[in-house]
Structure formats: C-alpha cells, structure tokens
MDAnalysis code that builds the backbone (N, CA, C; Angstrom):
import MDAnalysis as mda
import numpy as np

u = mda.Universe.empty(378, n_residues=126, atom_resindex=np.repeat(np.arange(126), 3), trajectory=True)
u.add_TopologyAttr("name", ["N", "CA", "C"] * 126)
u.add_TopologyAttr("resid", np.arange(1, 127))
u.add_TopologyAttr("resname", ["MET", "GLU", "ALA", "LYS", "ASN", "SER", "SER", "ILE", "ILE", "LEU", "PHE", "GLU", "CYS", "ARG", "LEU", "ALA", "VAL", "VAL", "GLN", "PRO", "ALA", "ALA", "LYS", "PRO", "TRP", "TYR", "VAL", "TYR", "LEU", "LEU", "ARG", "CYS", "GLY", "ASP", "GLY", "THR", "ILE", "TYR", "THR", "GLY", "ILE", "ALA", "ARG", "ASN", "VAL", "ALA", "LEU", "ARG", "ILE", "GLN", "ALA", "HIS", "ALA", "SER", "GLY", "ARG", "GLY", "ALA", "ARG", "TYR", "THR", "VAL", "GLY", "ARG", "GLY", "PRO", "PHE", "GLU", "LEU", "CYS", "ALA", "LYS", "ARG", "ARG", "CYS", "LYS", "THR", "GLN", "GLY", "ASP", "ALA", "LEU", "ARG", "LEU", "GLU", "TYR", "ALA", "ILE", "LYS", "GLN", "LEU", "PRO", "ARG", "ARG", "ASP", "LYS", "LEU", "ALA", "LEU", "THR", "LEU", "PRO", "ARG", "GLN", "LEU", "ALA", "ARG", "PHE", "ALA", "ARG", "ALA", "THR", "GLN", "ARG", "SER", "ASN", "PRO", "SER", "MET", "VAL", "ARG", "SER", "GLN", "LYS", "GLY", "PRO"])
u.atoms.positions = np.array([
    [-14.636, 29.286, -66.238],
    [-14.331, 28.348, -65.211],
    [-13.103, 28.457, -64.265],
    [-13.368, 28.714, -62.946],
    [-11.954, 28.703, -62.648],
    [-11.322, 27.971, -61.957],
    [-10.119, 27.405, -62.349],
    [-9.392, 25.952, -61.538],
    [-9.230, 26.414, -59.822],
    [-10.241, 25.593, -59.044],
    [-10.005, 25.016, -58.122],
    [-8.983, 24.839, -57.521],
    [-8.116, 25.457, -56.208],
    [-6.392, 24.539, -55.406],
    [-7.362, 23.879, -54.449],
    [-6.641, 22.648, -54.529],
    [-7.097, 21.852, -53.238],
    [-6.065, 21.573, -52.423],
    [-6.329, 21.556, -50.782],
    [-5.299, 21.490, -50.735],
    [-5.320, 19.951, -49.586],
    [-4.069, 19.282, -49.494],
    [-4.182, 18.450, -48.635],
    [-3.731, 18.415, -47.428],
    [-4.196, 18.599, -46.093],
    [-3.422, 19.092, -44.863],
    [-3.236, 17.777, -43.946],
    [-2.363, 17.035, -43.625],
    [-1.694, 16.378, -43.214],
    [-2.028, 15.842, -41.599],
    [-2.612, 15.489, -40.946],
    [-2.316, 15.649, -39.462],
    [-1.525, 14.517, -38.839],
    [-0.557, 14.702, -38.029],
    [0.153, 13.617, -37.137],
    [-0.830, 12.908, -36.160],
    [-0.929, 11.580, -36.011],
    [-1.646, 11.119, -34.783],
    [-0.647, 10.291, -34.513],
    [-0.513, 10.462, -32.871],
    [0.444, 9.503, -32.067],
    [-0.873, 9.155, -30.898],
    [-0.357, 7.907, -30.903],
    [-1.496, 6.746, -29.982],
    [-0.524, 6.586, -28.986],
    [-1.163, 7.009, -27.335],
    [-0.340, 6.729, -26.167],
    [-1.024, 5.293, -25.631],
    [0.069, 5.018, -24.938],
    [-0.585, 3.933, -24.612],
    [-0.281, 3.715, -23.282],
    [-1.978, 3.795, -22.110],
    [-1.565, 4.562, -20.857],
    [-1.940, 3.080, -20.508],
    [-0.619, 2.911, -19.928],
    [-0.667, 1.502, -18.724],
    [-1.597, 2.160, -17.903],
    [-2.287, 1.190, -16.903],
    [-3.093, 1.149, -15.913],
    [-2.356, 1.774, -14.758],
    [-3.285, 2.372, -13.842],
    [-2.058, 2.160, -12.764],
    [-1.775, 1.485, -11.811],
    [-0.978, 0.859, -11.236],
    [-1.085, 0.109, -10.622],
    [-1.447, -0.034, -8.959],
    [-2.168, -1.212, -8.670],
    [-2.958, -1.260, -7.342],
    [-1.828, -0.771, -6.653],
    [-2.442, 0.076, -5.247],
    [-0.842, 0.376, -4.080],
    [-0.926, -0.882, -3.413],
    [-0.070, -1.034, -2.910],
    [0.084, -2.038, -1.184],
    [0.011, -1.108, -0.454],
    [-0.623, -1.793, 0.539],
    [-1.307, -1.266, 1.857],
    [-0.570, -2.300, 3.075],
    [-0.239, -1.240, 4.242],
    [-0.155, -2.075, 5.572],
    [-0.560, -2.166, 6.332],
    [-1.510, -3.178, 6.773],
    [-2.822, -2.728, 7.936],
    [-2.397, -3.374, 8.925],
    [-3.039, -2.523, 10.374],
    [-2.923, -3.253, 11.776],
    [-4.452, -3.372, 12.423],
    [-4.093, -4.904, 12.525],
    [-5.786, -5.163, 13.078],
    [-5.861, -5.375, 14.452],
    [-6.787, -5.122, 15.137],
    [-6.835, -5.739, 16.951],
    [-7.640, -7.082, 16.628],
    [-6.907, -8.089, 17.060],
    [-7.800, -9.032, 17.182],
    [-8.412, -9.605, 18.524],
    [-9.435, -10.287, 18.597],
    [-10.209, -10.693, 19.778],
    [-9.884, -10.402, 21.170],
    [-9.111, -11.204, 20.925],
    [-7.794, -11.136, 22.409],
    [-6.767, -10.065, 22.644],
    [-6.961, -9.120, 21.843],
    [-6.354, -7.868, 22.286],
    [-5.540, -7.559, 21.685],
    [-4.744, -8.637, 21.143],
    [-3.512, -8.404, 20.222],
    [-3.391, -7.867, 18.580],
    [-2.620, -7.170, 18.790],
    [-2.489, -6.525, 17.599],
    [-1.397, -7.575, 16.408],
    [-2.097, -7.137, 15.079],
    [-1.606, -8.053, 14.029],
    [-1.080, -7.349, 12.761],
    [-0.167, -7.246, 12.427],
    [0.327, -6.442, 11.229],
    [0.854, -6.700, 10.085],
    [-0.103, -6.705, 8.849],
    [0.078, -7.562, 7.531],
    [0.395, -6.198, 6.091],
    [0.381, -7.079, 4.875],
    [0.346, -6.305, 3.823],
    [-0.329, -6.820, 3.259],
    [-1.153, -6.184, 2.194],
    [-2.272, -6.421, 1.353],
    [-2.464, -5.527, 0.133],
    [-2.867, -5.695, -1.080],
    [-3.422, -4.920, -1.780],
    [-5.153, -4.559, -1.656],
    [-5.877, -5.278, -1.575],
    [-7.183, -5.204, -0.940],
    [-7.378, -5.556, 0.588],
    [-7.046, -4.825, 1.563],
    [-7.645, -4.701, 2.982],
    [-8.743, -5.473, 3.008],
    [-9.885, -4.571, 2.739],
    [-10.929, -5.563, 2.826],
    [-11.334, -6.905, 2.154],
    [-10.834, -7.362, 1.225],
    [-10.583, -8.972, 1.085],
    [-9.956, -9.650, 2.052],
    [-8.848, -9.074, 2.290],
    [-7.995, -9.695, 3.117],
    [-8.325, -9.498, 4.858],
    [-9.275, -8.854, 5.408],
    [-9.564, -9.062, 6.620],
    [-10.426, -10.140, 6.588],
    [-11.896, -10.278, 5.438],
    [-12.271, -11.554, 5.219],
    [-11.828, -12.749, 5.058],
    [-10.273, -12.767, 4.938],
    [-9.951, -13.735, 4.728],
    [-9.354, -14.211, 6.049],
    [-9.209, -13.187, 6.799],
    [-8.274, -13.510, 8.021],
    [-10.114, -14.052, 9.177],
    [-11.439, -13.731, 8.479],
    [-12.286, -13.871, 9.451],
    [-12.910, -15.230, 9.036],
    [-12.310, -15.700, 8.078],
    [-12.743, -16.819, 7.823],
    [-11.828, -17.942, 7.791],
    [-11.006, -17.701, 8.484],
    [-9.786, -18.546, 9.005],
    [-8.708, -18.826, 7.540],
    [-9.103, -18.112, 6.340],
    [-8.100, -18.374, 5.153],
    [-6.812, -17.734, 5.240],
    [-6.656, -16.446, 6.338],
    [-5.756, -15.843, 6.258],
    [-4.091, -15.996, 6.915],
    [-3.534, -15.555, 7.625],
    [-2.476, -15.544, 8.583],
    [-2.990, -17.300, 9.475],
    [-1.550, -17.837, 9.761],
    [-1.827, -19.180, 10.890],
    [-2.176, -18.225, 12.069],
    [-1.511, -16.919, 12.118],
    [-1.687, -16.282, 13.548],
    [-2.906, -15.945, 13.753],
    [-3.785, -15.637, 12.587],
    [-4.794, -14.811, 13.251],
    [-5.873, -16.050, 13.216],
    [-5.962, -17.067, 12.495],
    [-7.045, -18.437, 13.073],
    [-7.326, -18.275, 14.385],
    [-8.572, -18.325, 14.880],
    [-9.028, -18.203, 16.140],
    [-9.095, -17.389, 16.943],
    [-8.476, -15.808, 16.673],
    [-8.152, -14.902, 17.116],
    [-9.490, -13.855, 17.558],
    [-10.434, -13.791, 15.808],
    [-11.417, -12.869, 15.683],
    [-11.667, -12.374, 16.939],
    [-13.186, -11.870, 16.644],
    [-13.277, -10.627, 15.507],
    [-11.841, -9.460, 15.188],
    [-12.038, -9.288, 14.087],
    [-11.087, -8.299, 14.088],
    [-11.779, -7.207, 13.927],
    [-10.205, -5.779, 13.975],
    [-10.992, -4.258, 14.093],
    [-9.709, -3.900, 13.235],
    [-10.289, -3.274, 11.748],
    [-8.928, -2.494, 11.329],
    [-8.814, -1.120, 12.473],
    [-7.408, -1.099, 12.777],
    [-6.808, -0.302, 13.141],
    [-5.988, 1.129, 12.437],
    [-5.515, 0.748, 11.721],
    [-4.539, 1.465, 10.620],
    [-4.704, 1.375, 9.502],
    [-4.197, 1.795, 8.446],
    [-3.349, 1.196, 6.917],
    [-2.857, 2.526, 6.564],
    [-1.820, 2.247, 5.968],
    [-1.003, 2.999, 5.165],
    [-0.941, 2.583, 3.572],
    [-0.680, 3.622, 2.780],
    [-0.867, 3.221, 1.425],
    [0.963, 3.260, 1.163],
    [1.302, 2.511, 0.492],
    [2.738, 2.193, 0.133],
    [2.537, 2.105, -1.557],
    [3.916, 2.463, -2.154],
    [3.739, 2.319, -3.644],
    [4.528, 1.237, -4.310],
    [5.122, 0.342, -3.597],
    [5.622, -0.880, -3.958],
    [5.226, -1.905, -2.979],
    [5.302, -3.296, -3.519],
    [5.192, -4.203, -2.139],
    [6.392, -4.203, -1.344],
    [8.150, -4.355, -1.913],
    [8.860, -3.522, -1.292],
    [9.408, -2.810, -0.051],
    [7.712, -1.385, -0.510],
    [8.049, -0.602, 0.820],
    [6.848, -1.321, 1.598],
    [6.112, -1.969, 1.320],
    [4.908, -1.822, 1.932],
    [5.873, -3.272, 2.688],
    [6.689, -4.197, 2.570],
    [7.387, -5.157, 3.450],
    [8.290, -4.652, 4.267],
    [8.877, -3.909, 4.071],
    [10.060, -3.019, 4.852],
    [9.345, -2.312, 5.883],
    [8.389, -1.403, 5.927],
    [7.297, -1.141, 6.457],
    [6.589, -1.915, 7.443],
    [6.487, -3.162, 7.301],
    [5.818, -3.927, 7.772],
    [6.920, -4.622, 9.068],
    [8.122, -5.295, 8.090],
    [9.129, -5.433, 8.932],
    [9.540, -4.851, 10.675],
    [9.372, -3.041, 10.051],
    [9.364, -2.372, 10.564],
    [8.862, -2.333, 12.249],
    [7.309, -2.395, 11.698],
    [6.321, -2.071, 12.669],
    [6.463, -3.617, 13.996],
    [6.853, -4.991, 13.212],
    [6.615, -6.069, 13.597],
    [7.787, -5.954, 14.601],
    [9.348, -5.243, 14.364],
    [10.464, -5.035, 15.557],
    [9.919, -4.092, 16.755],
    [8.581, -3.456, 16.766],
    [8.514, -2.415, 17.419],
    [8.267, -3.383, 18.528],
    [8.077, -2.809, 20.230],
    [7.533, -3.695, 21.250],
    [5.452, -3.187, 21.151],
    [5.002, -4.119, 21.656],
    [3.603, -3.862, 21.889],
    [2.897, -2.768, 22.177],
    [3.424, -1.939, 23.409],
    [3.377, -0.551, 23.708],
    [3.876, 0.607, 22.198],
    [4.667, 0.329, 21.325],
    [4.934, 1.072, 20.558],
    [3.788, 0.869, 19.145],
    [3.385, -0.501, 19.282],
    [2.309, -0.848, 17.976],
    [0.844, -0.385, 18.618],
    [0.762, 0.056, 19.736],
    [-0.795, 0.166, 20.339],
    [-0.704, 1.967, 20.045],
    [0.692, 2.696, 20.306],
    [0.487, 3.784, 19.726],
    [0.292, 4.174, 18.201],
    [0.809, 3.120, 17.601],
    [0.491, 3.537, 15.914],
    [-0.868, 3.441, 15.413],
    [-1.863, 2.217, 16.483],
    [-3.082, 2.438, 16.208],
    [-3.760, 3.851, 16.359],
    [-3.125, 4.939, 16.815],
    [-4.052, 6.535, 16.973],
    [-3.635, 6.583, 15.825],
    [-4.977, 8.048, 15.453],
    [-4.714, 8.638, 14.325],
    [-3.301, 9.153, 13.813],
    [-2.896, 9.144, 12.611],
    [-2.214, 9.291, 11.864],
    [-0.347, 9.459, 12.275],
    [-0.716, 8.410, 13.306],
    [0.770, 7.865, 13.869],
    [1.513, 6.917, 12.925],
    [0.538, 6.163, 12.228],
    [1.398, 4.997, 11.267],
    [2.455, 6.007, 9.956],
    [1.395, 6.962, 9.377],
    [1.833, 7.982, 8.641],
    [3.009, 8.632, 9.352],
    [3.221, 9.144, 10.165],
    [4.080, 9.869, 10.733],
    [5.266, 8.886, 10.666],
    [5.107, 7.268, 11.511],
    [6.149, 6.146, 11.598],
    [6.748, 5.751, 10.318],
    [5.683, 6.027, 9.369],
    [6.488, 5.184, 7.856],
    [7.535, 6.714, 7.732],
    [6.991, 7.821, 7.728],
    [7.677, 8.862, 6.677],
    [9.329, 8.758, 7.699],
    [8.941, 8.638, 9.246],
    [10.064, 8.427, 10.040],
    [11.249, 7.452, 9.822],
    [10.523, 6.378, 9.711],
    [11.401, 5.411, 9.041],
    [12.010, 5.082, 7.775],
    [11.388, 5.964, 6.933],
    [12.023, 6.322, 5.052],
    [12.962, 7.115, 5.444],
    [12.941, 8.204, 6.695],
    [14.568, 9.071, 6.759],
    [15.617, 8.064, 7.231],
    [15.045, 7.640, 8.002],
    [16.319, 6.749, 8.889],
    [16.877, 5.852, 8.405],
    [16.109, 5.141, 7.272],
    [16.551, 4.083, 6.289],
    [16.250, 4.327, 5.021],
    [17.394, 4.827, 4.408],
    [17.068, 4.916, 3.014],
    [17.055, 4.220, 2.061],
    [17.114, 2.711, 2.899],
    [17.180, 1.701, 1.339],
    [15.614, 1.542, 0.997],
    [14.570, 2.132, 2.045],
    [13.411, 2.096, 1.915],
    [12.874, 3.517, 0.705],
    [13.973, 4.235, 0.949],
    [13.628, 5.089, -0.680],
    [13.644, 4.862, -1.977],
    [12.898, 4.910, -2.733],
    [13.298, 4.041, -4.162],
    [14.080, 5.295, -4.463],
    [15.560, 5.048, -5.316],
    [15.968, 5.927, -6.273],
    [15.589, 6.166, -7.581],
    [15.473, 7.587, -7.685],
    [14.945, 8.124, -8.840],
    [15.347, 8.187, -10.348],
    [17.011, 7.504, -9.939],
    [18.167, 7.490, -11.306],
    [17.210, 6.723, -12.063],
    [17.916, 6.794, -13.068],
    [17.131, 6.014, -14.763],
    [17.742, 4.528, -14.868],
    [17.503, 3.776, -15.873],
    [18.543, 2.972, -16.248],
    [20.282, 3.709, -16.708],
])
C-alpha cells in the first residue's frame, strides 16, 4: 500500500465590520398656506412635514398649513445642513422664492460651500 500525503490548507478569514451608512440630513423649503416660505432640516422630510401639519412641528408653522414641499437638498452631516439652513434664512424673500425653482437650491448650496470654506469638511485625518 502506498502512503498518501495529506496537506492541510489554512485559509485566513477576516471579518469586516460594516457600519450602516448614516442617514443623511436634508434642508427643505416648504410653502405655507399663507404664501410664506419655511426652511428647516430633517433626516426624514416626509415625517417632518407630517409633524408640521399636525401642529407638532416648529412654532412658526402652527396654523399656517397646508404645506407644499418646494425643494430639498441632501447634506452629509447635520452641521452642513444647519449651515445651509442658516444661509437660506439670511436671504430676502425674493431670493428664497428663487430657490424653489428646479435645481436652484443645489446651485445655491454649491456656491455657499465655495464661498464659505468652513462649510467644506477637512479631508485630513487625525
């Protein structure tokens, strides 16, 4: 009888822990029933609009329904969303109305990031 050579093959297994992608933040513009424009941030815009409609949203929107979503813009972080919301709230009404047109909010967000370096997150590591 022949002796059989057996070889053992080892496999290295590495398990990667995959973090679920963080939910993005959104800046949104609502047209209120009285014609005013409300700007806010939320992770789930549809739920936030429902909260406004039921009177549980911001104080400003209580009694100003019905609401129409005019525009929304996704942001990577809550900080980015807050900075964009602040920039929008500094605009006069005429300019806010212009942001409700298609793609104008995205254009404004990009321009704001270019003109305000603090809105652009640093790519440097710790």
